[in-house]
All heavy atoms as an XYZ file, in Angstrom:
747
protein
N      62.165    144.144     94.521
C      61.008    143.289     94.693
C      60.751    142.533     93.450
O      60.832    143.002     92.391
C      59.807    144.223     95.011
C      58.546    143.567     95.219
S      57.833    144.243     96.750
C      56.530    143.049     96.960
N      60.453    141.273     93.628
C      60.220    140.304     92.531
C      58.724    140.466     92.090
O      57.839    140.461     92.865
C      60.490    138.909     92.886
C      60.227    137.936     91.795
C      61.895    138.808     93.390
N      58.552    140.617     90.774
C      57.207    140.725     90.179
C      56.711    139.296     89.912
O      57.448    138.463     89.472
C      57.196    141.543     88.910
C      57.486    142.948     89.133
C      57.388    143.709     87.859
C      57.726    145.266     88.055
N      57.668    145.945     86.845
N      55.481    139.017     90.127
C      54.851    137.720     89.817
C      55.247    136.715     90.940
O      55.693    137.089     91.977
N      54.795    135.569     90.641
C      54.992    134.497     91.621
C      56.431    133.823     91.358
O      56.712    133.312     90.362
C      53.940    133.400     91.420
C      54.031    132.281     92.432
O      54.937    132.322     93.317
N      53.070    131.407     92.387
N      57.289    133.990     92.420
C      58.706    133.457     92.222
C      58.767    131.946     92.141
O      59.713    131.394     91.717
C      59.474    133.937     93.397
C      58.381    134.180     94.492
C      57.168    134.593     93.686
N      57.630    131.244     92.512
C      57.649    129.831     92.546
C      57.231    129.196     91.178
O      57.189    127.994     91.017
C      56.689    129.262     93.671
C      57.107    129.765     95.012
C      56.201    130.430     95.856
C      58.379    129.591     95.512
C      56.541    130.879     97.090
C      58.789    130.042     96.761
C      57.866    130.730     97.529
N      56.847    130.089     90.265
C      56.492    129.550     88.996
C      57.709    129.093     88.133
O      57.553    128.257     87.252
C      55.700    130.620     88.187
C      54.294    130.831     88.808
C      53.586    131.916     88.054
O      54.138    132.559     87.173
O      52.358    132.232     88.401
N      58.827    129.692     88.387
C      59.993    129.471     87.601
C      60.560    127.982     87.855
O      60.508    127.484     88.984
C      61.155    130.354     87.923
O      62.326    129.964     87.344
N      60.950    127.319     86.802
C      61.560    125.947     86.907
C      62.927    125.933     87.603
O      63.327    125.013     88.229
C      61.709    125.292     85.508
C      60.442    124.582     85.137
C      60.795    123.071     85.169
N      59.738    122.320     84.738
C      59.160    121.484     85.552
N      59.543    121.293     86.787
N      58.186    120.657     85.148
N      63.589    127.130     87.492
C      64.949    127.230     87.998
C      64.954    127.711     89.519
O      65.970    128.042     89.999
C      65.767    128.140     87.127
C      65.904    127.616     85.745
O      65.991    126.372     85.608
O      65.965    128.441     84.856
N      63.835    127.784     90.089
C      63.709    128.377     91.447
C      63.965    127.236     92.438
O      63.100    126.560     92.742
C      62.291    128.964     91.697
S      62.183    129.842     93.226
N      65.240    127.151     92.850
C      65.600    126.097     93.806
C      65.928    126.694     95.161
O      66.717    127.708     95.206
C      66.805    125.344     93.279
C      66.628    124.579     91.923
C      67.853    124.006     91.424
C      65.506    123.470     92.068
N      65.486    126.187     96.171
C      65.741    126.642     97.527
C      66.185    125.544     98.424
O      65.861    124.385     98.155
C      64.453    127.249     98.176
C      63.978    128.486     97.485
C      63.029    128.445     96.540
C      64.550    129.721     97.825
C      62.599    129.544     95.845
C      64.116    130.855     97.185
C      63.149    130.789     96.178
N      67.056    125.831     99.455
C      67.460    124.822    100.365
C      66.442    124.651    101.427
O      65.900    125.618    102.036
C      68.774    125.185    100.965
O      69.197    124.253    101.878
N      65.932    123.408    101.681
C      64.870    123.134    102.670
C      65.299    121.873    103.425
O      65.267    120.791    102.819
C      63.547    123.015    102.006
C      62.393    122.626    102.951
C      61.862    123.657    103.775
C      61.925    121.458    102.908
C      60.842    123.317    104.674
C      60.934    121.058    103.803
C      60.392    121.968    104.627
O      59.361    121.640    105.449
N      65.654    121.951    104.665
C      66.024    120.842    105.521
C      67.119    119.991    104.875
O      67.064    118.760    104.852
C      64.794    119.978    105.753
S      63.579    120.783    106.734
N      68.159    120.644    104.274
C      69.281    119.930    103.774
C      69.017    119.410    102.304
O      69.875    118.904    101.705
N      67.863    119.658    101.761
C      67.610    119.315    100.396
C      67.396    120.539     99.488
O      66.830    121.532     99.937
C      66.325    118.426    100.266
C      66.472    117.083    100.929
C      66.048    116.840    102.227
C      67.035    116.021    100.235
C      66.231    115.652    102.786
C      67.200    114.813    100.820
C      66.830    114.645    102.117
O      67.024    113.423    102.667
N      67.774    120.420     98.263
C      67.480    121.474     97.317
C      66.119    121.262     96.777
O      65.889    120.169     96.204
C      68.526    121.594     96.166
C      68.226    122.707     95.232
C      69.898    121.828     96.759
N      65.174    122.170     96.920
C      63.751    121.963     96.616
C      63.412    122.656     95.381
O      63.707    123.867     95.212
C      62.960    122.318     97.799
C      61.484    122.147     97.499
C      63.324    121.569     99.050
N      62.734    122.043     94.501
C      62.166    122.616     93.326
C      60.703    123.007     93.611
O      59.845    122.143     93.621
C      62.275    121.622     92.100
C      61.804    122.216     90.794
O      61.353    123.370     90.790
O      61.929    121.549     89.780
N      60.456    124.291     93.765
C      59.106    124.711     94.117
C      58.181    124.780     92.956
O      57.055    125.072     93.068
C      59.183    126.043     94.793
C      59.499    125.984     96.263
C      60.818    126.209     96.707
C      58.587    125.665     97.284
C      61.096    126.154     98.073
C      58.879    125.487     98.584
C      60.137    125.814     98.908
N      58.695    124.511     91.693
C      57.782    124.490     90.597
C      56.843    123.227     90.629
O      55.844    123.207     90.008
C      58.586    124.471     89.293
O      59.308    123.205     89.244
N      57.243    122.248     91.493
C      56.387    121.110     91.572
C      55.796    121.097     93.038
O      55.763    120.010     93.656
C      57.195    119.856     91.338
C      57.735    119.757     89.942
C      58.660    118.607     89.753
O      58.874    117.726     90.602
N      59.325    118.588     88.552
N      55.371    122.208     93.492
C      54.915    122.375     94.836
C      53.461    121.952     94.863
O      52.638    122.284     94.031
C      55.071    123.744     95.278
C      54.443    124.227     96.550
C      55.078    123.928     97.752
C      53.207    124.884     96.532
C      54.465    124.254     98.919
C      52.630    125.210     97.809
C      53.335    124.947     98.964
N      53.077    121.142     95.885
C      51.724    120.722     96.109
C      51.286    120.983     97.582
O      52.142    120.830     98.439
C      51.556    119.169     95.816
C      51.935    118.873     94.462
N      51.245    119.099     93.363
C      53.077    118.216     93.981
C      51.820    118.594     92.309
N      52.916    118.092     92.655
N      50.101    121.389     97.761
C      49.648    121.600     99.116
C      48.224    120.852     99.264
O      47.361    121.076     98.446
C      49.520    123.003     99.417
O      49.063    123.248    100.750
N      48.107    120.126    100.375
C      46.870    119.381    100.594
C      46.591    119.553    102.045
O      47.413    119.102    102.920
C      46.929    117.908    100.183
O      47.412    117.837     98.876
C      45.652    117.236    100.354
N      45.412    119.992    102.381
C      44.985    120.100    103.826
C      46.008    120.842    104.657
O      46.161    120.428    105.794
C      44.651    118.742    104.375
S      43.367    117.818    103.501
N      46.605    121.876    104.157
C      47.605    122.572    104.934
C      48.887    122.009    105.052
O      49.866    122.550    105.625
N      49.100    120.784    104.610
C      50.434    120.127    104.563
C      51.141    120.373    103.220
O      50.542    120.354    102.190
C      50.287    118.615    104.772
C      49.708    118.298    106.111
C      49.749    116.868    106.269
N      49.198    116.492    107.600
C      48.707    115.289    107.935
N      48.690    114.360    107.003
N      48.330    115.052    109.130
N      52.409    120.534    103.337
C      53.237    120.863    102.191
C      53.915    119.525    101.717
O      54.699    118.958    102.515
C      54.226    121.972    102.507
C      54.965    122.423    101.235
S      55.865    123.854    101.662
C      57.433    123.135    102.150
N      53.765    119.181    100.544
C      54.479    118.106     99.873
C      55.605    118.680     99.061
O      55.314    119.572     98.211
C      53.640    117.198     99.031
C      52.543    116.523     99.793
C      52.435    116.460    101.087
C      51.501    115.757     99.217
N      51.315    115.669    101.449
C      50.782    115.202    100.262
C      51.170    115.389     97.904
C      49.599    114.444     99.988
C      50.029    114.653     97.629
C      49.257    114.184     98.708
N      56.786    118.311     99.263
C      57.944    118.851     98.500
C      58.515    117.807     97.662
O      58.890    116.730     98.133
C      58.965    119.507     99.437
C      60.126    120.015     98.630
C      58.346    120.544    100.271
N      58.571    118.010     96.426
C      59.225    117.117     95.428
C      60.687    117.617     95.203
O      60.863    118.680     94.696
C      58.463    116.967     94.164
C      57.054    116.463     94.397
C      59.201    116.050     93.154
C      56.179    116.413     93.261
N      61.667    116.760     95.553
C      63.051    117.180     95.439
C      63.436    116.921     93.944
O      63.231    115.865     93.449
C      63.953    116.421     96.334
C      65.362    116.796     96.159
C      63.547    116.615     97.788
N      64.035    117.996     93.350
C      64.434    117.887     91.942
C      65.608    116.947     91.738
O      66.289    116.583     92.779
C      64.750    119.299     91.355
O      65.992    119.685     91.958
N      65.920    116.551     90.548
C      67.041    115.710     90.257
C      68.367    116.458     90.648
O      69.346    115.829     91.110
C      67.043    115.227     88.802
C      65.975    114.289     88.411
C      66.008    113.043     89.280
O      67.117    112.500     89.515
O      64.895    112.610     89.780
N      68.406    117.766     90.373
C      69.560    118.557     90.759
C      69.748    118.440     92.280
O      70.845    118.368     92.706
C      69.406    120.022     90.329
C      69.613    120.290     88.904
C      69.536    121.803     88.691
C      69.596    122.163     87.250
N      69.365    123.641     87.089
N      68.648    118.569     92.956
C      68.752    118.602     94.406
C      69.238    117.235     94.970
O      70.024    117.142     95.825
N      68.755    116.093     94.306
C      69.181    114.801     94.801
C      70.692    114.608     94.471
O      71.386    114.000     95.331
C      68.425    113.692     93.980
C      66.961    113.568     94.423
C      66.166    112.550     93.690
C      64.725    112.495     94.006
N      63.978    111.582     93.209
N      71.180    115.053     93.372
C      72.558    115.001     93.023
C      73.380    115.774     93.982
O      74.436    115.358     94.434
C      72.837    115.390     91.603
C      74.283    115.254     91.151
S      74.887    113.544     91.265
C      74.166    112.927     89.820
N      72.925    117.021     94.269
C      73.667    117.852     95.291
C      73.732    117.268     96.635
O      74.842    117.281     97.277
C      73.039    119.253     95.336
C      73.814    120.287     95.954
S      75.288    120.576     95.022
C      76.249    121.550     96.213
N      72.640    116.639     97.010
C      72.616    115.983     98.350
C      73.665    114.817     98.413
O      74.411    114.628     99.322
C      71.228    115.482     98.738
C      71.242    114.576     99.973
C      70.268    116.678     98.992
N      73.723    114.039     97.314
C      74.624    112.969     97.189
C      76.040    113.490     97.157
O      76.907    112.859     97.927
C      74.463    112.152     95.892
C      73.176    111.299     95.908
C      73.039    110.547     94.620
C      71.734    109.713     94.539
N      71.632    109.058     93.286
N      76.346    114.515     96.550
C      77.765    115.134     96.487
C      78.121    115.686     97.897
O      79.212    115.424     98.421
C      77.854    116.225     95.498
C      77.767    115.645     94.105
C      79.166    116.993     95.644
C      77.598    116.670     92.961
N      77.183    116.348     98.557
C      77.434    116.784     99.908
C      77.652    115.670    100.882
O      78.623    115.696    101.703
C      76.293    117.748    100.433
C      76.462    118.139    101.951
C      76.275    119.055     99.620
N      76.825    114.667    100.834
C      76.982    113.426    101.679
C      78.387    112.751    101.404
O      79.026    112.318    102.301
C      75.909    112.404    101.425
C      74.599    112.860    102.177
O      74.633    113.702    103.009
O      73.576    112.268    101.780
N      78.763    112.625    100.135
C      80.046    112.095     99.789
C      81.220    112.804    100.389
O      82.079    112.218    101.057
C      80.188    112.017     98.234
C      81.521    111.462     97.759
C      81.547    109.973     97.822
C      81.753    111.987     96.266
N      81.195    114.147    100.262
C      82.219    115.003    100.824
C      82.268    114.861    102.353
O      83.329    114.798    103.020
C      82.048    116.457    100.369
C      82.388    116.518     98.882
C      82.948    117.390    101.110
C      82.080    117.856     98.229
N      81.051    114.911    102.988
C      80.940    114.781    104.468
C      81.495    113.529    104.900
O      82.295    113.385    105.870
C      79.518    114.949    104.826
C      79.304    114.860    106.377
C      77.816    114.992    106.784
C      77.188    113.699    106.423
N      75.801    113.589    107.012
N      81.174    112.382    104.173
C      81.676    111.122    104.611
C      83.172    110.917    104.405
O      83.822    110.342    105.265
C      80.945    109.991    103.784
C      79.451    109.803    104.248
O      79.157    110.121    105.397
N      78.647    109.297    103.417
N      83.723    111.566    103.308
C      85.175    111.517    103.091
C      85.827    112.326    104.278
O      86.832    111.790    104.771
C      85.511    112.102    101.766
C      85.222    111.199    100.645
S      85.400    111.888     98.970
C      86.831    112.920     99.126
N      85.304    113.445    104.675
C      85.889    114.202    105.742
C      85.829    113.375    107.068
O      86.837    113.338    107.782
C      85.170    115.537    105.864
C      85.649    116.301    107.017
C      86.893    116.968    107.021
C      84.859    116.411    108.210
C      87.329    117.723    108.107
C      85.298    117.161    109.284
C      86.535    117.778    109.291
N      84.727    112.778    107.353
C      84.580    112.004    108.558
C      85.540    110.839    108.559
O      86.069    110.455    109.583
C      83.169    111.583    108.804
C      82.192    112.703    109.076
C      80.749    112.101    109.125
C      82.519    113.302    110.386
N      85.740    110.176    107.401
C      86.652    109.032    107.289
C      88.085    109.549    107.499
O      88.812    108.920    108.275
C      86.591    108.394    105.938
C      85.350    107.537    105.751
O      84.700    107.237    106.793
O      84.954    107.250    104.590
N      88.495    110.670    107.035
C      89.755    111.237    107.214
C      90.009    111.541    108.717
O      91.049    111.317    109.222
C      90.031    112.407    106.351
C      90.294    112.118    104.869
C      90.267    113.457    104.103
C      91.552    111.381    104.648
N      88.966    112.104    109.315
C      89.032    112.488    110.746
C      89.222    111.206    111.546
O      90.041    111.214    112.508
C      87.844    113.211    111.077
C      87.854    113.818    112.488
C      88.835    114.900    112.683
C      86.384    114.421    112.775
N      88.483    110.177    111.207
C      88.635    108.941    111.965
C      89.950    108.341    111.831
O      90.544    107.739    112.760
C      87.499    107.873    111.490
O      86.242    108.417    111.875
N      90.492    108.361    110.524
C      91.814    107.811    110.373
C      92.845    108.533    111.181
O      93.773    107.929    111.721
C      92.197    107.839    108.859
C      91.502    106.764    108.076
S      92.108    106.667    106.324
C      91.450    108.128    105.605
N      92.741    109.848    111.189
C      93.735    110.727    111.968
C      93.651    110.303    113.513
O      94.632    110.232    114.138
N      92.365    110.187    113.920
C      92.187    109.836    115.414
C      92.748    108.469    115.634
O      93.408    108.267    116.735
C      90.759    109.952    115.780
C      90.251    111.358    115.829
C      88.715    111.508    115.973
C      87.960    110.561    116.760
N      86.529    110.850    116.830
N      92.564    107.527    114.806
C      93.134    106.224    114.923
C      94.653    106.191    114.895
O      95.313    105.445    115.663
N      95.226    107.053    114.044
C      96.658    107.159    113.921
C      97.220    107.657    115.231
O      98.203    107.052    115.779
C      96.994    108.057    112.744
C      98.477    108.153    112.393
C      99.060    107.070    111.775
C      99.235    109.341    112.671
C     100.433    107.138    111.469
C     100.503    109.389    112.292
C     101.159    108.257    111.726
N      96.691    108.685    115.770
C      97.119    109.278    117.089
C      96.897    108.299    118.151
O      97.781    108.108    119.056
C      96.385    110.607    117.345
C      96.678    111.143    118.771
C      96.824    111.671    116.303
N      95.792    107.604    118.204
C      95.429    106.621    119.232
C      96.467    105.496    119.199
O      96.952    105.023    120.237
C      94.014    106.079    118.962
C      93.686    104.991    119.968
C      93.214    105.396    121.296
C      93.565    103.644    119.613
C      92.814    104.346    122.146
C      93.223    102.706    120.459
C      92.806    103.047    121.814
O      92.440    102.062    122.676
N      96.906    105.065    118.018
C      97.890    104.007    117.903
C      99.196    104.466    118.570
O      99.889    103.640    119.263
N      99.648    105.661    118.231
C     100.857    106.193    118.871
C     100.833    106.277    120.393
O     101.707    105.875    121.111
C     101.264    107.550    118.311
C     102.033    107.476    117.018
C     101.519    107.793    115.820
C     103.445    107.122    117.100
C     102.245    107.721    114.648
C     104.136    107.012    115.936
C     103.586    107.368    114.735
N      99.605    106.688    120.876
C      99.463    106.752    122.330
C      99.488    105.419    122.947
O     100.151    105.169    124.000
C      98.084    107.541    122.652
C      97.751    107.338    124.109
C      98.143    108.956    122.255
N      98.836    104.399    122.369
C      98.844    103.078    122.888
C     100.223    102.396    122.907
O     100.655    101.798    123.860
C      97.809    102.165    122.124
C      96.391    102.494    122.382
S      95.923    102.218    124.146
C      95.719    103.964    124.636
N     100.925    102.658    121.813
C     102.386    102.044    121.715
C     103.238    102.777    122.777
O     104.021    102.136    123.479
C     102.896    102.156    120.346
C     104.374    101.885    120.251
C     102.125    101.270    119.349
N     103.089    104.063    122.891
C     103.879    104.787    123.870
C     103.496    104.399    125.295
O     104.411    104.194    126.111
N     102.263    104.192    125.593
C     101.845    103.664    126.930
C     102.372    102.302    127.159
O     102.807    102.045    128.284
C     100.267    103.726    126.951
C      99.670    103.499    128.270
C     100.100    104.641    129.301
C      98.168    103.472    128.194
N     102.342    101.485    126.125
C     102.898    100.096    126.328
C     104.436    100.148    126.696
O     104.838     99.406    127.536
C     102.682     99.327    125.004
C     103.214     97.908    125.069
C     102.599     96.888    125.832
C     104.423     97.597    124.336
C     103.164     95.694    125.805
C     104.971     96.370    124.370
C     104.292     95.355    125.125
N     105.135    100.971    125.969
C     106.571    101.144    126.235
C     106.807    101.710    127.664
O     107.695    101.167    128.385
C     107.259    102.043    125.164
C     107.181    101.301    123.833
C     108.626    102.467    125.581
C     107.645    102.156    122.654
N     106.089    102.629    128.044
C     106.222    103.203    129.427
C     105.904    102.145    130.441
O     106.708    102.010    131.481
C     105.309    104.462    129.551
C     105.154    104.909    131.047
C     105.846    105.619    128.740
N     104.849    101.448    130.289
C     104.463    100.400    131.307
C     105.526     99.363    131.381
O     105.894     98.865    132.416
C     103.039     99.856    130.986
C     101.973    100.880    131.332
C     102.813     98.541    131.834
C     100.606    100.552    130.873
N     105.986     98.868    130.206
C     107.035     97.803    130.153
C     108.276     98.332    130.871
O     108.971     97.589    131.632
C     107.339     97.361    128.768
S     105.960     96.320    128.127
N     108.665     99.593    130.529
C     109.893    100.131    131.190
C     109.762    100.269    132.648
O     110.717     99.963    133.401
N     108.505    100.632    133.125
C     108.282    100.808    134.548
C     108.392     99.429    135.257
O     108.998     99.371    136.330
C     106.952    101.449    134.848
N     107.822     98.409    134.657
C     107.855     97.082    135.195
C     109.331     96.489    135.281
O     109.725     95.950    136.264
C     106.938     96.067    134.372
C     105.441     96.187    134.607
C     104.701     95.327    133.616
C     105.072     95.830    136.053
N     110.045     96.720    134.162
C     111.403     96.275    134.115
C     112.250     96.972    135.196
O     112.969     96.338    135.890
C     111.999     96.529    132.736
C     113.421     96.057    132.524
C     113.469     94.563    132.633
C     113.917     96.488    131.192
N     112.018     98.333    135.319
C     112.785     99.076    136.310
C     112.401     98.571    137.748
O     113.297     98.384    138.547
C     112.419    100.602    136.137
C     113.079    101.451    137.204
C     114.453    101.853    137.019
C     112.465    101.843    138.345
C     115.109    102.605    137.894
C     113.073    102.626    139.277
C     114.410    103.068    139.065
O     115.068    103.872    139.944
N     111.067     98.347    138.024
C     110.713     97.868    139.272
C     111.227     96.540    139.634
O     111.712     96.279    140.790
C     109.154     97.851    139.366
N     111.220     95.654    138.645
C     111.785     94.253    138.868
C     113.247     94.282    139.166
O     113.744     93.688    140.186
C     111.490     93.368    137.680
C     110.041     93.029    137.615
C     112.314     92.082    137.752
C     109.596     92.392    136.308
N     114.066     95.111    138.378
C     115.484     95.154    138.615
C     115.748     95.888    139.936
O     116.727     95.514    140.649
C     116.152     95.950    137.469
C     116.145     95.129    136.154
C     116.745     96.004    135.034
C     116.890     93.828    136.282
N     115.005     96.934    140.300
C     115.156     97.672    141.549
C     114.935     96.716    142.724
O     115.724     96.670    143.721
C     114.281     98.865    141.582
C     114.494     99.710    142.912
C     115.548    100.489    143.076
C     113.483     99.669    143.869
C     115.747    101.161    144.305
C     113.587    100.354    145.012
C     114.755    101.123    145.228
O     114.894    101.856    146.390
N     113.831     95.997    142.727
C     113.531     95.076    143.837
C     114.546     93.964    143.936
O     114.854     93.547    145.075
C     112.093     94.499    143.572
C     110.889     95.467    143.906
C     109.619     94.798    143.550
C     110.970     95.913    145.344
N     115.057     93.519    142.768
C     116.081     92.490    142.821
C     117.300     92.961    143.520
O     118.002     92.214    144.292
C     116.454     92.042    141.390
C     117.327     90.854    141.243
C     117.520     90.522    139.739
C     118.503     89.478    139.661
N     118.911     89.134    138.240
N     117.672     94.256    143.257
C     118.858     94.853    143.870
C     118.721     95.107    145.305
O     119.561     94.833    146.131
C     119.173     96.230    143.217
C     120.356     96.176    142.289
O     121.024     95.114    142.219
N     120.568     97.191    141.549
N     117.470     95.492    145.681
C     117.141     95.771    147.125
C     117.095     94.423    147.994
O     117.654     94.422    149.007
C     115.802     96.568    147.258
C     115.359     96.646    148.721
C     115.932     97.960    146.694
N     116.409     93.466    147.431
C     116.243     92.230    148.211
C     117.483     91.403    148.238
O     117.899     90.845    149.232
C     115.022     91.412    147.613
C     113.757     92.219    147.818
C     114.972     90.002    148.253
C     112.595     91.532    147.136
N     118.171     91.167    147.108
C     119.352     90.378    147.060
C     120.564     91.156    147.196
O     121.436     91.500    146.912
C     119.362     89.485    145.796
C     118.096     88.652    145.677
C     117.193     88.872    144.778
C     117.961     87.619    146.620
C     116.008     88.048    144.688
C     116.826     86.750    146.547
C     115.895     86.932    145.609
């Protein structure tokens, strides 16, 4: 059990809605809570957003790479089927 008020410490950082919150600068007015995000928290959010965006970019590049192969493969299959159909019909008719 923690003695005293745990929110008095300057190093008391908690995660709240994706932000690291410094409760040492906690204010309450009319039952509403105002949360001031510390500089450490802002930097951490920027780093997490950077990593998330890099991962999403890599995922998008991978999906585009696979999509390109699928489209080229589909193009080759359709062209091959058209060529086969034209040559087959040419043989049957003439």
